[in-house]
Wavefront OBJ file of the C-alpha trace (Angstrom):
o trace
v 1.908 -58.043 49.476
v -1.019 -59.271 51.607
v -4.393 -58.313 50.110
v -7.754 -58.422 51.869
v -11.146 -57.600 50.311
v -14.172 -56.103 52.050
v -17.476 -54.736 50.811
v -17.116 -51.355 52.565
v -13.994 -49.987 54.197
v -14.514 -47.234 56.780
v -11.425 -45.162 57.533
v -11.674 -43.687 61.030
v -13.105 -45.194 64.229
v -14.524 -42.030 65.787
v -18.231 -41.379 66.224
v -18.837 -40.961 62.478
v -17.049 -44.141 61.467
v -18.628 -46.258 64.195
v -22.143 -44.958 63.504
v -21.736 -45.629 59.773
v -20.494 -49.133 60.507
v -23.530 -49.795 62.686
v -25.943 -48.502 60.049
v -24.336 -50.566 57.295
v -24.474 -53.769 59.336
v -28.158 -53.075 60.047
v -28.630 -53.102 56.266
v -26.827 -56.420 55.908
v -23.600 -54.997 54.513
v -20.155 -56.249 55.515
v -17.732 -53.626 56.783
v -14.263 -53.166 58.206
v -13.359 -50.070 60.223
v -9.682 -49.127 60.394
v -7.979 -46.482 62.519
v -4.368 -45.483 63.041
v -4.708 -44.943 66.801
v -4.033 -47.567 69.460
v -7.397 -47.428 71.201
v -10.945 -46.481 70.201
v -11.674 -43.018 71.576
v -8.073 -41.806 71.565
v -9.058 -39.076 69.119
v -10.960 -37.602 72.116
v -8.515 -38.484 74.874
v -5.768 -36.393 73.267
v -7.599 -33.060 73.765
v -7.051 -30.586 76.610
v -7.995 -31.921 80.037
v -10.939 -29.610 80.756
v -12.808 -30.210 77.483
v -16.510 -31.004 77.820
v -19.201 -31.395 75.202
v -21.483 -28.438 74.573
v -24.506 -30.736 74.324
v -25.857 -32.741 77.288
v -25.770 -36.526 77.322
v -29.412 -36.900 76.269
v -28.402 -35.678 72.774
v -25.038 -37.461 72.570
v -25.972 -41.080 71.966
v -25.240 -42.963 68.763
v -27.674 -45.125 66.747
v -28.811 -47.993 68.931
v -27.216 -46.792 72.180
v -27.897 -43.875 74.514
v -25.104 -41.990 76.238
v -24.966 -43.251 79.857
v -25.500 -41.216 83.038
v -27.542 -38.167 83.898
v -29.216 -37.000 80.660
v -28.456 -33.371 81.533
v -24.773 -33.651 82.379
v -22.172 -32.448 79.888
v -19.773 -35.339 79.209
v -16.034 -34.901 79.533
v -13.723 -35.828 76.688
v -12.742 -39.037 78.480
v -16.384 -40.002 79.014
v -16.946 -39.589 75.278
v -13.890 -41.709 74.530
v -15.071 -44.486 76.854
v -18.573 -44.319 75.339
v -17.186 -44.807 71.826
v -15.123 -47.761 73.003
v -18.146 -49.329 74.712
v -20.311 -48.666 71.641
v -17.937 -50.556 69.358
v -17.957 -53.543 71.725
v -21.721 -53.495 72.360
v -22.525 -53.307 68.646
v -19.896 -55.901 67.707
v -18.256 -53.600 65.187
v -15.174 -54.936 63.380
v -12.450 -52.406 64.161
v -8.803 -52.839 63.251
v -6.566 -50.427 65.190
v -2.984 -49.294 64.536
v -3.888 -49.348 60.851
v -3.090 -46.131 59.021
v -4.054 -45.840 55.364
v -1.151 -44.327 53.422
v -2.890 -44.120 50.030
v -6.394 -44.664 48.750
v -6.471 -45.439 45.035
v -9.688 -45.749 42.989
v -9.687 -48.614 40.513
v -11.552 -46.505 37.973
v -14.961 -46.937 36.404
v -16.646 -47.355 39.755
v -14.938 -50.714 40.291
v -13.788 -50.068 43.831
v -10.660 -48.952 45.640
v -7.349 -50.131 47.018
v -6.227 -48.862 50.419
v -2.473 -49.184 50.874
v -1.341 -49.823 54.453
v 2.411 -50.223 54.511
v 3.144 -53.502 52.720
v -0.498 -54.562 52.910
v -3.509 -53.621 50.835
v -7.257 -53.745 51.357
v -9.514 -53.717 48.328
v -13.124 -52.660 48.699
v -16.226 -51.841 46.678
v -17.032 -48.762 48.744
v -15.062 -46.565 51.117
v -16.219 -44.089 53.761
v -13.759 -41.426 54.895
v -14.592 -40.762 58.551
v -11.359 -39.146 59.679
v -13.063 -36.079 61.147
v -13.834 -32.574 60.017
v -10.345 -31.117 60.187
v -7.997 -34.096 60.593
v -5.251 -33.425 63.163
v -3.004 -31.231 61.051
v -2.540 -27.952 62.961
v -2.903 -24.664 61.136
v -0.094 -22.479 62.507
v 0.911 -19.212 60.795
v 4.365 -18.931 59.227
v 5.225 -16.019 61.497
v 5.389 -18.376 64.498
v 8.893 -19.374 63.392
v 10.038 -15.747 63.851
v 8.958 -15.350 67.471
v 11.653 -14.983 70.112
v 12.859 -18.490 71.109
v 12.285 -17.602 74.777
v 8.524 -17.524 74.113
v 7.017 -20.955 74.661
v 4.704 -21.858 71.794
v 2.250 -24.698 71.315
v -0.775 -25.454 69.211
v -4.027 -26.265 70.980
v -3.480 -29.923 70.039
v -0.476 -30.006 72.389
v -2.083 -28.007 75.199
v -3.408 -30.091 78.109
v -3.490 -27.713 81.096
v -1.823 -24.520 82.425
v 1.002 -26.451 84.088
v 2.671 -26.731 80.668
v 3.153 -22.959 80.435
v 6.084 -20.993 81.782
v 5.624 -18.082 84.205
v 4.476 -14.847 82.636
v 1.638 -13.578 80.408
v 0.009 -15.960 77.932
v -1.349 -15.024 74.518
v -4.074 -17.284 73.103
v -4.538 -16.751 69.358
v -7.935 -17.726 67.940
v -11.302 -16.943 69.491
v -13.417 -19.960 68.646
v -14.396 -22.785 71.048
v -10.955 -24.025 72.047
v -9.461 -20.533 72.231
v -12.082 -19.338 74.687
v -11.889 -22.532 76.740
v -8.107 -22.412 77.011
v -7.909 -18.666 77.678
v -10.529 -18.947 80.429
v -8.622 -21.758 82.095
v -5.231 -20.077 81.817
v -6.610 -16.732 83.105
v -7.144 -18.366 86.490
v -3.371 -18.831 86.774
v -1.968 -15.577 85.402
v -2.272 -12.694 82.895
v -3.959 -13.868 79.707
v -4.849 -12.204 76.417
v -7.248 -13.766 73.896
v -7.017 -12.297 70.397
v -8.841 -12.882 67.142
v -12.015 -11.824 65.342
v -15.333 -12.534 67.001
v -16.934 -15.695 65.553
v -20.315 -15.189 67.167
v -21.713 -16.345 70.449
v -24.599 -18.557 71.471
v -26.606 -16.343 73.876
v -27.094 -18.915 76.613
v -25.409 -19.388 79.969
v -24.582 -23.084 80.122
v -24.996 -23.205 83.917
v -28.435 -21.549 83.962
v -31.836 -23.165 84.449
v -32.756 -22.044 80.915
v -30.478 -24.721 79.446
v -33.167 -27.400 79.695
v -35.560 -25.197 77.734
v -33.277 -23.530 75.210
v -30.797 -26.301 74.335
v -33.400 -28.685 72.871
v -34.524 -25.841 70.610
v -30.943 -25.097 69.611
v -30.181 -28.743 68.843
v -33.337 -28.923 66.728
v -32.269 -25.790 64.827
v -28.731 -27.132 64.344
v -30.203 -30.285 62.791
v -33.167 -28.960 60.804
v -32.762 -25.230 60.146
v -29.028 -24.708 59.635
v -28.705 -27.174 56.759
v -27.308 -27.049 53.246
v -30.890 -26.973 51.966
v -31.749 -23.629 53.587
v -30.401 -20.156 52.675
v -29.474 -19.564 56.322
v -27.551 -22.820 56.483
v -25.745 -22.327 53.175
v -24.487 -18.942 54.371
v -22.868 -20.659 57.367
v -21.088 -23.491 55.553
v -17.995 -21.535 54.543
v -17.850 -19.644 57.845
v -17.900 -22.822 59.941
v -15.523 -24.755 57.689
v -12.959 -21.969 57.501
v -13.263 -20.340 60.930
v -15.140 -22.667 63.307
v -18.493 -22.243 64.979
v -19.685 -19.596 67.426
v -18.498 -19.808 71.005
v -20.728 -21.637 73.430
v -19.998 -22.206 77.116
v -17.326 -19.558 77.778
v -18.263 -15.936 77.042
v -16.205 -12.741 76.963
v -17.595 -11.674 80.339
v -16.449 -14.950 81.906
v -12.934 -14.252 80.684
v -13.077 -10.675 82.000
v -14.251 -11.876 85.414
v -11.008 -13.860 85.687
v -8.935 -10.857 84.672
v -8.373 -12.035 81.116
v -8.156 -9.519 78.291
v -10.090 -9.879 75.023
v -8.796 -8.087 71.905
v -10.694 -8.534 68.636
v -7.668 -8.184 66.409
v -5.465 -10.606 64.543
v -1.789 -11.255 65.117
v -0.357 -10.060 61.799
v 3.403 -9.820 62.252
v 6.402 -10.235 64.530
v 8.416 -7.287 65.849
v 12.149 -6.891 65.380
v 12.700 -8.258 68.888
v 10.488 -11.303 68.259
v 7.193 -10.308 69.855
v 3.737 -10.902 68.297
v 2.256 -7.767 66.702
v -1.454 -6.929 66.388
v -3.215 -5.156 63.526
v -2.957 -1.790 65.315
v 0.827 -2.164 65.582
v 0.987 -3.142 69.244
v 3.714 -5.633 70.134
v 2.679 -7.910 72.994
v 5.178 -8.827 75.679
v 4.234 -12.427 76.486
v 5.959 -15.543 77.775
v 3.659 -18.082 76.099
v 1.641 -18.341 72.897
v -1.080 -20.948 72.407
v -2.147 -21.167 68.773
v -5.867 -22.054 68.873
v -5.937 -21.516 65.135
v -7.658 -24.716 64.115
v -6.698 -27.345 61.590
v -6.415 -27.670 57.871
v -8.160 -30.453 55.964
v -5.738 -33.183 54.925
v -6.979 -35.377 52.081
v -3.855 -35.565 49.911
v -3.615 -39.305 50.512
v -6.795 -39.834 48.451
v -5.637 -40.233 44.842
v -8.685 -38.742 43.174
v -9.619 -35.263 41.984
v -12.218 -34.527 44.641
v -10.917 -31.412 46.429
v -12.397 -28.003 45.652
v -10.711 -24.607 45.689
v -11.615 -24.226 49.374
v -9.613 -27.323 50.296
v -12.719 -29.383 51.087
v -14.089 -32.457 49.290
v -16.657 -31.773 46.578
v -19.591 -33.740 48.005
v -23.190 -33.405 49.063
v -24.364 -35.144 52.219
v -21.157 -37.157 52.108
v -21.665 -38.538 48.593
v -18.927 -37.874 46.024
v -20.818 -38.122 42.746
v -17.673 -37.960 40.576
v -16.117 -41.038 42.201
v -18.753 -43.791 42.562
v -18.381 -45.648 45.844
v -16.562 -42.843 47.688
v -18.293 -41.307 50.705
v -17.556 -39.104 53.695
v -19.093 -38.978 57.164
v -18.366 -36.543 59.981
v -17.455 -33.504 57.874
v -18.246 -30.039 59.179
v -21.608 -29.089 57.689
v -21.841 -32.345 55.762
v -25.567 -31.706 55.842
v -26.219 -29.478 58.849
v -24.493 -27.494 61.553
v -24.872 -30.595 63.745
v -23.008 -32.895 61.338
v -19.607 -32.724 63.029
v -20.927 -33.348 66.559
v -22.614 -36.281 68.269
v -26.220 -34.983 68.003
v -26.049 -34.960 64.200
v -23.731 -37.728 63.144
v -26.300 -40.538 63.364
v -28.547 -39.045 60.674
v -25.605 -38.503 58.331
v -24.375 -42.058 58.905
v -27.821 -43.456 58.072
v -27.984 -41.429 54.853
v -24.558 -42.609 53.705
v -25.419 -46.212 54.597
v -28.629 -45.983 52.556
v -26.719 -44.738 49.534
v -24.131 -47.513 49.840
v -26.831 -50.163 50.212
v -28.682 -48.800 47.182
v -25.512 -48.759 45.117
v -24.649 -52.299 46.140
v -28.106 -53.565 45.166
v -27.897 -51.808 41.805
v -24.553 -53.455 41.051
v -25.874 -57.019 41.563
v -26.259 -58.577 38.104
v -29.708 -59.821 37.090
v -29.724 -63.549 36.320
v -32.176 -65.410 34.170
l 1 2 3 4 5 6 7 8 9 10 11 12 13 14 15 16 17 18 19 20 21 22 23 24 25 26 27 28 29 30 31 32 33 34 35 36 37 38 39 40 41 42 43 44 45 46 47 48 49 50 51 52 53 54 55 56 57 58 59 60 61 62 63 64 65 66 67 68 69 70 71 72 73 74 75 76 77 78 79 80 81 82 83 84 85 86 87 88 89 90 91 92 93 94 95 96 97 98 99 100 101 102 103 104 105 106 107 108 109 110 111 112 113 114 115 116 117 118 119 120 121 122 123 124 125 126 127 128 129 130 131 132 133 134 135 136 137 138 139 140 141 142 143 144 145 146 147 148 149 150 151 152 153 154 155 156 157 158 159 160 161 162 163 164 165 166 167 168 169 170 171 172 173 174 175 176 177 178 179 180 181 182 183 184 185 186 187 188 189 190 191 192 193 194 195 196 197 198 199 200 201 202 203 204 205 206 207 208 209 210 211 212 213 214 215 216 217 218 219 220 221 222 223 224 225 226 227 228 229 230 231 232 233 234 235 236 237 238 239 240 241 242 243 244 245 246 247 248 249 250 251 252 253 254 255 256 257 258 259 260 261 262 263 264 265 266 267 268 269 270 271 272 273 274 275 276 277 278 279 280 281 282 283 284 285 286 287 288 289 290 291 292 293 294 295 296 297 298 299 300 301 302 303 304 305 306 307 308 309 310 311 312 313 314 315 316 317 318 319 320 321 322 323 324 325 326 327 328 329 330 331 332 333 334 335 336 337 338 339 340 341 342 343 344 345 346 347 348 349 350 351 352 353 354 355 356 357 358 359 360 361 362 363 364 365 366 367 368
Protein backbone atom coordinates (compact mmCIF):
# COMPACT_ATOMS: atom_id res chain seq x y z
CA UNK A 1 0.00 0.00 0.00
CA UNK A 2 1.29 3.47 -0.95
CA UNK A 3 1.01 5.95 1.94
CA UNK A 4 1.31 9.72 1.72
CA UNK A 5 1.18 12.18 4.64
CA UNK A 6 -0.14 15.74 4.59
CA UNK A 7 -0.86 18.29 7.30
CA UNK A 8 -4.48 18.91 6.21
CA UNK A 9 -6.47 16.86 3.73
CA UNK A 10 -9.47 18.59 2.14
CA UNK A 11 -12.02 16.24 0.60
CA UNK A 12 -13.93 18.04 -2.16
CA UNK A 13 -12.72 20.59 -4.72
CA UNK A 14 -15.86 22.73 -4.95
CA UNK A 15 -16.07 26.30 -3.71
CA UNK A 16 -15.86 25.29 -0.04
CA UNK A 17 -12.83 23.05 -0.45
CA UNK A 18 -10.94 25.51 -2.64
CA UNK A 19 -11.65 28.47 -0.35
CA UNK A 20 -10.51 26.48 2.70
CA UNK A 21 -7.34 25.46 0.89
CA UNK A 22 -6.60 29.09 0.05
CA UNK A 23 -7.18 30.23 3.63
CA UNK A 24 -4.97 27.49 5.06
CA UNK A 25 -2.10 28.28 2.69
CA UNK A 26 -2.40 31.95 3.68
CA UNK A 27 -1.77 30.78 7.25
CA UNK A 28 1.30 28.80 6.22
CA UNK A 29 -0.32 25.38 6.42
CA UNK A 30 0.30 22.61 3.90
CA UNK A 31 -2.77 21.12 2.26
CA UNK A 32 -3.89 18.61 -0.34
CA UNK A 33 -7.33 18.83 -1.93
CA UNK A 34 -8.77 15.64 -3.41
CA UNK A 35 -11.89 15.16 -5.51
CA UNK A 36 -13.43 12.18 -7.26
CA UNK A 37 -14.45 14.11 -10.38
CA UNK A 38 -12.34 14.46 -13.52
CA UNK A 39 -12.28 18.25 -13.69
CA UNK A 40 -12.60 21.09 -11.18
CA UNK A 41 -16.09 22.54 -11.47
CA UNK A 42 -17.76 19.35 -12.70
CA UNK A 43 -19.96 19.38 -9.60
CA UNK A 44 -21.58 22.45 -11.24
CA UNK A 45 -21.43 21.36 -14.86
CA UNK A 46 -23.62 18.32 -14.15
CA UNK A 47 -26.71 20.39 -13.24
CA UNK A 48 -29.62 21.25 -15.55
CA UNK A 49 -28.68 23.47 -18.48
CA UNK A 50 -30.65 26.57 -17.50
CA UNK A 51 -29.35 26.84 -13.92
CA UNK A 52 -28.13 30.28 -12.86
CA UNK A 53 -27.01 31.58 -9.50
CA UNK A 54 -29.52 33.56 -7.46
CA UNK A 55 -26.83 36.05 -6.44
CA UNK A 56 -25.11 38.40 -8.91
CA UNK A 57 -21.41 38.11 -9.68
CA UNK A 58 -20.41 40.93 -7.32
CA UNK A 59 -21.25 38.62 -4.38
CA UNK A 60 -19.91 35.38 -5.90
CA UNK A 61 -16.15 35.75 -5.65
CA UNK A 62 -13.95 33.62 -3.43
CA UNK A 63 -11.22 34.83 -1.04
CA UNK A 64 -8.56 36.61 -3.06
CA UNK A 65 -10.42 36.62 -6.39
CA UNK A 66 -13.52 38.40 -7.66
CA UNK A 67 -15.99 36.72 -9.99
CA UNK A 68 -15.29 38.05 -13.52
CA UNK A 69 -17.67 40.00 -15.77
CA UNK A 70 -20.51 42.39 -15.14
CA UNK A 71 -20.97 42.61 -11.35
CA UNK A 72 -24.75 42.51 -11.77
CA UNK A 73 -25.09 39.52 -14.07
CA UNK A 74 -26.26 36.19 -12.68
CA UNK A 75 -23.64 33.56 -13.58
CA UNK A 76 -24.61 30.34 -15.31
CA UNK A 77 -23.60 26.99 -13.88
CA UNK A 78 -20.84 26.67 -16.47
CA UNK A 79 -19.49 30.13 -15.65
CA UNK A 80 -19.29 29.08 -12.00
CA UNK A 81 -17.51 25.87 -12.97
CA UNK A 82 -14.96 27.76 -15.08
CA UNK A 83 -14.44 30.29 -12.27
CA UNK A 84 -13.64 27.52 -9.78
CA UNK A 85 -11.19 25.98 -12.22
CA UNK A 86 -9.49 29.34 -12.81
CA UNK A 87 -9.42 30.03 -9.06
CA UNK A 88 -7.55 26.81 -8.34
CA UNK A 89 -4.96 27.65 -11.00
CA UNK A 90 -4.60 31.32 -10.03
CA UNK A 91 -4.14 30.49 -6.34
CA UNK A 92 -1.81 27.56 -7.05
CA UNK A 93 -3.93 25.15 -5.04
CA UNK A 94 -2.77 21.51 -4.92
CA UNK A 95 -5.72 19.54 -6.26
CA UNK A 96 -5.65 15.83 -7.01
CA UNK A 97 -8.59 14.77 -9.20
CA UNK A 98 -10.08 11.33 -9.86
CA UNK A 99 -9.38 10.58 -6.21
CA UNK A 100 -12.38 9.28 -4.30
CA UNK A 101 -12.02 8.62 -0.58
CA UNK A 102 -13.61 5.27 0.25
CA UNK A 103 -13.10 5.42 4.03
CA UNK A 104 -11.92 8.01 6.50
CA UNK A 105 -10.62 6.46 9.71
CA UNK A 106 -9.59 8.48 12.80
CA UNK A 107 -6.43 7.26 14.48
CA UNK A 108 -7.89 8.00 17.90
CA UNK A 109 -6.79 10.39 20.61
CA UNK A 110 -6.63 13.31 18.22
CA UNK A 111 -3.64 11.79 16.42
CA UNK A 112 -4.93 12.28 12.91
CA UNK A 113 -6.70 10.29 10.22
CA UNK A 114 -6.18 7.81 7.43
CA UNK A 115 -8.06 8.31 4.16
CA UNK A 116 -8.31 5.09 2.17
CA UNK A 117 -8.34 5.54 -1.61
CA UNK A 118 -8.46 2.15 -3.26
CA UNK A 119 -5.08 0.53 -2.56
CA UNK A 120 -3.59 3.84 -1.45
CA UNK A 121 -3.81 5.74 1.80
CA UNK A 122 -3.27 9.34 2.84
CA UNK A 123 -2.56 10.10 6.47
CA UNK A 124 -3.18 13.59 7.80
CA UNK A 125 -3.28 15.59 11.02
CA UNK A 126 -6.49 17.37 10.07
CA UNK A 127 -9.24 16.73 7.56
CA UNK A 128 -11.89 19.05 6.12
CA UNK A 129 -14.99 17.46 4.60
CA UNK A 130 -16.06 19.80 1.79
CA UNK A 131 -18.23 17.46 -0.23
CA UNK A 132 -21.23 19.80 -0.29
CA UNK A 133 -24.40 20.23 1.69
CA UNK A 134 -26.31 17.24 0.39
CA UNK A 135 -23.76 15.11 -1.48
CA UNK A 136 -25.15 13.76 -4.77
CA UNK A 137 -27.30 10.96 -3.39
CA UNK A 138 -30.85 11.55 -4.68
CA UNK A 139 -33.77 11.31 -2.29
CA UNK A 140 -36.48 9.48 -4.25
CA UNK A 141 -39.57 8.04 -2.53
CA UNK A 142 -40.08 4.28 -2.47
CA UNK A 143 -43.38 4.63 -4.31
CA UNK A 144 -41.51 5.61 -7.50
CA UNK A 145 -40.84 1.92 -8.12
CA UNK A 146 -44.62 1.30 -8.33
CA UNK A 147 -45.38 3.83 -11.05
CA UNK A 148 -46.48 2.53 -14.44
CA UNK A 149 -43.34 1.65 -16.47
CA UNK A 150 -44.66 3.78 -19.36
CA UNK A 151 -44.14 6.90 -17.22
CA UNK A 152 -40.65 8.29 -17.74
CA UNK A 153 -39.05 9.11 -14.40
CA UNK A 154 -35.87 10.95 -13.50
CA UNK A 155 -34.43 12.75 -10.53
CA UNK A 156 -33.45 16.39 -10.94
CA UNK A 157 -29.80 15.28 -11.00
CA UNK A 158 -30.46 13.55 -14.33
CA UNK A 159 -32.61 16.31 -15.83
CA UNK A 160 -30.80 18.62 -18.28
CA UNK A 161 -33.55 20.10 -20.48
CA UNK A 162 -37.09 19.35 -21.75
CA UNK A 163 -35.81 17.38 -24.74
CA UNK A 164 -35.27 14.41 -22.41
CA UNK A 165 -39.00 14.10 -21.70
CA UNK A 166 -41.51 12.14 -23.73
CA UNK A 167 -44.65 13.76 -25.18
CA UNK A 168 -47.45 14.33 -22.71
CA UNK A 169 -48.00 16.03 -19.32
CA UNK A 170 -45.09 16.31 -16.89
CA UNK A 171 -45.34 16.15 -13.11
CA UNK A 172 -42.56 17.88 -11.15
CA UNK A 173 -42.49 16.74 -7.52
CA UNK A 174 -40.88 19.15 -5.05
CA UNK A 175 -41.42 22.90 -4.92
CA UNK A 176 -38.06 24.27 -3.86
CA UNK A 177 -35.50 26.00 -6.14
CA UNK A 178 -34.88 23.24 -8.66
CA UNK A 179 -38.53 22.18 -8.79
CA UNK A 180 -39.71 25.66 -9.70
CA UNK A 181 -36.90 26.16 -12.20
CA UNK A 182 -37.55 22.86 -13.96
CA UNK A 183 -41.35 23.20 -13.94
CA UNK A 184 -41.12 26.71 -15.39
CA UNK A 185 -38.85 25.52 -18.18
CA UNK A 186 -40.91 22.44 -19.00
CA UNK A 187 -44.20 24.44 -18.97
CA UNK A 188 -43.01 26.25 -22.08
CA UNK A 189 -43.09 22.93 -23.96
CA UNK A 190 -46.27 21.28 -22.70
CA UNK A 191 -48.70 20.67 -19.80
CA UNK A 192 -46.87 20.77 -16.48
CA UNK A 193 -47.91 20.29 -12.86
CA UNK A 194 -45.70 21.29 -9.92
CA UNK A 195 -46.67 19.69 -6.61
CA UNK A 196 -45.39 19.93 -3.07
CA UNK A 197 -45.75 22.10 0.03
CA UNK A 198 -44.85 25.76 -0.24
CA UNK A 199 -41.33 26.40 1.12
CA UNK A 200 -41.61 30.17 1.15
CA UNK A 201 -40.76 32.76 -1.44
CA UNK A 202 -38.36 35.66 -1.59
CA UNK A 203 -40.61 38.63 -2.51
CA UNK A 204 -38.41 40.07 -5.24
CA UNK A 205 -38.65 39.94 -9.02
CA UNK A 206 -35.16 39.03 -10.17
CA UNK A 207 -35.52 41.01 -13.42
CA UNK A 208 -36.70 44.24 -11.76
CA UNK A 209 -34.73 47.42 -11.11
CA UNK A 210 -35.20 46.82 -7.37
CA UNK A 211 -32.67 43.98 -7.48
CA UNK A 212 -29.72 46.35 -7.10
CA UNK A 213 -31.29 47.82 -3.97
CA UNK A 214 -32.86 44.79 -2.33
CA UNK A 215 -30.35 42.01 -3.07
CA UNK A 216 -27.46 43.60 -1.14
CA UNK A 217 -29.77 43.83 1.87
CA UNK A 218 -30.83 40.21 1.44
CA UNK A 219 -27.25 38.98 1.14
CA UNK A 220 -26.35 40.93 4.29
CA UNK A 221 -29.30 39.35 6.13
CA UNK A 222 -28.38 35.86 4.88
CA UNK A 223 -24.87 36.35 6.28
CA UNK A 224 -25.49 38.26 9.51
CA UNK A 225 -29.11 37.85 10.63
CA UNK A 226 -30.04 34.28 9.66
CA UNK A 227 -27.26 32.63 11.65
CA UNK A 228 -27.06 29.88 14.24
CA UNK A 229 -26.48 32.59 16.86
CA UNK A 230 -29.88 34.25 16.38
CA UNK A 231 -33.33 32.86 17.29
CA UNK A 232 -34.56 33.60 13.76
CA UNK A 233 -31.64 31.73 12.23
CA UNK A 234 -31.89 28.73 14.55
CA UNK A 235 -35.55 28.30 13.60
CA UNK A 236 -34.51 28.00 9.94
CA UNK A 237 -31.71 25.45 10.31
CA UNK A 238 -33.89 22.35 10.32
CA UNK A 239 -36.24 23.73 7.66
CA UNK A 240 -33.41 24.47 5.21
CA UNK A 241 -31.51 21.25 5.91
CA UNK A 242 -34.56 19.02 5.55
CA UNK A 243 -36.60 20.85 2.91
CA UNK A 244 -34.41 23.41 1.11
CA UNK A 245 -34.62 27.17 1.06
CA UNK A 246 -37.41 29.45 -0.16
CA UNK A 247 -37.87 29.87 -3.88
CA UNK A 248 -36.13 32.81 -5.48
CA UNK A 249 -36.19 33.67 -9.18
CA UNK A 250 -39.24 31.70 -10.37
CA UNK A 251 -42.56 32.45 -8.66
CA UNK A 252 -45.96 30.75 -8.83
CA UNK A 253 -47.30 33.50 -11.09
CA UNK A 254 -44.47 32.93 -13.57
CA UNK A 255 -45.44 29.28 -13.77
CA UNK A 256 -49.12 30.18 -14.23
CA UNK A 257 -48.27 32.61 -17.03
CA UNK A 258 -46.80 29.68 -18.96
CA UNK A 259 -49.87 27.56 -18.34
CA UNK A 260 -48.28 25.47 -15.60
CA UNK A 261 -50.38 24.23 -12.70
CA UNK A 262 -49.30 24.58 -9.05
CA UNK A 263 -50.78 22.19 -6.46
CA UNK A 264 -49.63 22.50 -2.85
CA UNK A 265 -50.05 18.84 -2.02
CA UNK A 266 -47.70 15.92 -1.69
CA UNK A 267 -47.64 12.80 -3.82
CA UNK A 268 -48.52 10.17 -1.21
CA UNK A 269 -49.32 6.98 -3.10
CA UNK A 270 -49.64 5.20 -6.43
CA UNK A 271 -52.98 4.12 -7.89
CA UNK A 272 -53.80 0.57 -8.91
CA UNK A 273 -53.03 1.47 -12.53
CA UNK A 274 -49.67 3.02 -11.63
CA UNK A 275 -50.43 6.74 -11.53
CA UNK A 276 -49.17 9.17 -8.85
CA UNK A 277 -51.82 10.02 -6.24
CA UNK A 278 -52.10 13.29 -4.29
CA UNK A 279 -53.20 13.78 -0.69
CA UNK A 280 -56.79 14.51 -1.77
CA UNK A 281 -56.97 11.18 -3.61
CA UNK A 282 -56.55 12.52 -7.14
CA UNK A 283 -54.60 10.28 -9.50
CA UNK A 284 -52.63 12.29 -12.06
CA UNK A 285 -52.45 11.11 -15.65
CA UNK A 286 -48.91 12.09 -16.66
CA UNK A 287 -46.27 10.89 -19.09
CA UNK A 288 -43.23 12.10 -17.12
CA UNK A 289 -42.25 12.56 -13.49
CA UNK A 290 -39.26 14.65 -12.43
CA UNK A 291 -38.39 14.07 -8.78
CA UNK A 292 -37.04 17.42 -7.52
CA UNK A 293 -37.02 15.93 -4.05
CA UNK A 294 -33.51 16.86 -3.03
CA UNK A 295 -30.70 14.77 -1.65
CA UNK A 296 -29.89 12.92 1.50
CA UNK A 297 -26.65 13.52 3.40
CA UNK A 298 -24.15 10.72 2.84
CA UNK A 299 -21.42 10.51 5.48
CA UNK A 300 -21.34 6.76 6.12
CA UNK A 301 -17.79 6.57 4.79
CA UNK A 302 -16.56 8.54 7.83
CA UNK A 303 -15.80 5.94 10.51
CA UNK A 304 -16.62 8.08 13.52
CA UNK A 305 -19.74 8.63 15.61
CA UNK A 306 -20.50 12.15 14.43
CA UNK A 307 -23.98 11.92 12.87
CA UNK A 308 -27.02 13.13 14.80
CA UNK A 309 -30.58 11.83 14.71
CA UNK A 310 -31.36 14.23 11.85
CA UNK A 311 -28.72 12.62 9.64
CA UNK A 312 -26.40 15.64 9.82
CA UNK A 313 -22.95 15.93 11.41
CA UNK A 314 -22.89 17.15 15.01
CA UNK A 315 -20.77 20.29 14.56
CA UNK A 316 -20.78 24.01 15.14
CA UNK A 317 -19.37 26.30 12.47
CA UNK A 318 -17.80 23.23 10.89
CA UNK A 319 -15.88 22.12 13.99
CA UNK A 320 -16.53 18.60 15.29
CA UNK A 321 -15.56 18.90 18.95
CA UNK A 322 -15.83 15.15 19.64
CA UNK A 323 -13.25 14.25 16.99
CA UNK A 324 -10.25 16.62 17.22
CA UNK A 325 -8.95 17.56 13.79
CA UNK A 326 -12.20 16.86 11.92
CA UNK A 327 -13.91 19.80 10.21
CA UNK A 328 -16.60 20.53 7.65
CA UNK A 329 -17.01 23.39 5.19
CA UNK A 330 -19.90 24.08 2.83
CA UNK A 331 -22.70 22.55 4.90
CA UNK A 332 -26.18 24.02 4.70
CA UNK A 333 -26.45 26.49 7.58
CA UNK A 334 -22.95 25.69 8.79
CA UNK A 335 -23.10 29.13 10.35
CA UNK A 336 -25.63 31.12 8.34
CA UNK A 337 -28.19 30.83 5.59
CA UNK A 338 -25.41 31.91 3.21
CA UNK A 339 -23.06 29.07 4.17
CA UNK A 340 -23.92 26.72 1.31
CA UNK A 341 -23.63 29.37 -1.43
CA UNK A 342 -20.78 31.44 -2.81
CA UNK A 343 -21.54 34.67 -0.87
CA UNK A 344 -21.04 32.90 2.47
CA UNK A 345 -18.48 30.19 1.96
CA UNK A 346 -15.41 32.44 2.28
CA UNK A 347 -16.19 33.42 5.88
CA UNK A 348 -16.78 29.80 6.88
CA UNK A 349 -13.54 28.72 5.21
CA UNK A 350 -11.59 31.40 7.09
CA UNK A 351 -13.10 30.31 10.42
CA UNK A 352 -12.23 26.65 9.83
CA UNK A 353 -8.71 27.59 8.72
CA UNK A 354 -8.22 29.64 11.89
CA UNK A 355 -9.26 26.71 14.05
CA UNK A 356 -6.93 24.33 12.21
CA UNK A 357 -4.02 26.77 12.48
CA UNK A 358 -4.68 27.24 16.20
CA UNK A 359 -4.85 23.51 16.76
CA UNK A 360 -1.63 22.94 14.84
CA UNK A 361 0.20 25.58 16.88
CA UNK A 362 -1.07 24.08 20.13
CA UNK A 363 0.21 20.63 19.14
CA UNK A 364 3.81 21.83 18.56
CA UNK A 365 5.89 20.62 21.52
CA UNK A 366 7.71 23.23 23.60
CA UNK A 367 11.48 22.69 23.61
CA UNK A 368 13.93 23.89 26.18
